[in-house]
C-alpha angles and dihedrals in degrees: 000000000000117000132192137187122249112238094037123251118268120265121266090255091069105038117190140141115287115265107267088216094052109114131224117243146155115261112252096016117111110209112202095157102089093132091065097043123341120221119260117275119224089240091061095044093048093047092052093045091051094050099041096085088055096045111143141128122315121226090352110081143060097206123106093253094051093045091051092048092048090052092048091051095050092043088053089054091053093046091054090046091054092046093057097038095247118185120244093256097044121111120233107203120186114224136166096262143318093293090054091047093052092047089051091054091046088056091049098052114122114251113279096022115156115212119206118201137159124244089240094075130117111255088255088067096040107044108046098060123103128257113281094044116146118235113196122205120262105272124228093232145349092278090052090053091054093048093046093051092047091053093046094050091046089053091049091051088058091049122115090252104073118179097023116128123263124199122194111206117194140158122247093212129004116252088210103047104011089233114152118233122223095254098166092050092046090049091053090052091049092049092049090057095043094251129135123232134216123195122206097213097174092117099028102052096061090055108033141021115269122201119183095193095048092046092043090230120160101206137016133186131192142163129235093212090064091044098061093266104103097179101111103266135127135162143226111203125184155078115001102212100074092040095050093046095051126087112261114279087227125020115221149078117346094025094080136077093191137008117189132197094269122081093245100034094114132134111195122217122248124225126039092323089069090072100031102074118164130026107329127231094257096171092048092051093047093047092050092048091049092056091045089054092047092050092046089055094046130090097261092183091058092046090050093049092050093049092047091053091053091045092050091051092048094049093045091050092050091048089055093057108087094205096050124079124190121222118228140162101196133036117304091253096052114128112266145165125239099293126112126177121192145155132228110224114243094006131104108241095222090053092049091050090050091050092050090051099046101034100034106018090236118144118210133152126252131191133049095311099232088292100092100162092051097041093050091049092050093048089055091047091049091054091051094045094048096039090229127135096190101073115129123244093245133045144221125239130202116190127188134204146135109348096023110132137197087250091058092053093047091049091056093047091049091049092050091048093053101043109150 
């Protein structure tokens, strides 16, 4: 299959190295589904290609190949730590993806921990938590989220279970609407009430810098496949004490410091190794780190400004179509990343997505986006706001990112305006 870079390579008259943040793609196909899985960045592809001839075991061999791979793996860990502003005593644990990372933390919670989430979360941040978790209603704005959390934590502090841990688990940016949540303000509320806070940064990290120390966040999770490194890696970053005190997420080789002759004569390792049993996903870790390094070296302000211009054009174009209604939780001017969900009145969303793909070679997502409680609520709200009774029960989502062009956005708007 032929691949190309978007944007295109420079002409021969101005030779230079390919942009590490250029993305691979198929000519003629318009990919507006970055929020599900982003395309592969050149930095990730090059890092994997460079390491593949050396591929060998990690932490398990004395040969030159194994030593090089072990070094690459641990360098990747440090690069990711730097990218998210991890503190010196934080653990960076490689996982499969954000869902895996959140399930790991759920397994590591001290006994009796109460988890507080909002109903606007992705299923990955709704389903892993233990019984007794508190799910707050979807707020009407960032200020409402802060006030709701403050009230909930105050109520928990008056509960009959004083001294037991509380974890607040929130998204950094909604995978349905792209709206950014007030993470710093929520972290301050959590800290004031003695609670810890986790941020699901799967959708935020590809679009904006994230700094654990600056935000005063305890834990953060993200996925490589949403960060232009589609090689099956994610991370959980955060405070060591809960992670070192918990049973290993997986039991097996690499997670132990000693195994005796008896069945239960086991001493488990501390640090990331405790939860990384088995042969690690070296290529995924290296690919993720390569993109993190490329983004860290890039002009993030310029990338943000470009994305926001594309997003503004897309939202304005959708607003101008009388049969299309955007979904939103907060006010229209709330800060957001490059994600827009919408419905086409009188049309089944799956059929519209299929038409866009076959007739226009445009890829978007349809459904409820693994955030069923939020998506259903927003569909009801969209019907009320628009005064229409012919909106479908599922939605469409267009998501932008590196490589998205003005032409791509205009192609989608034209296709929506000319639906048969």
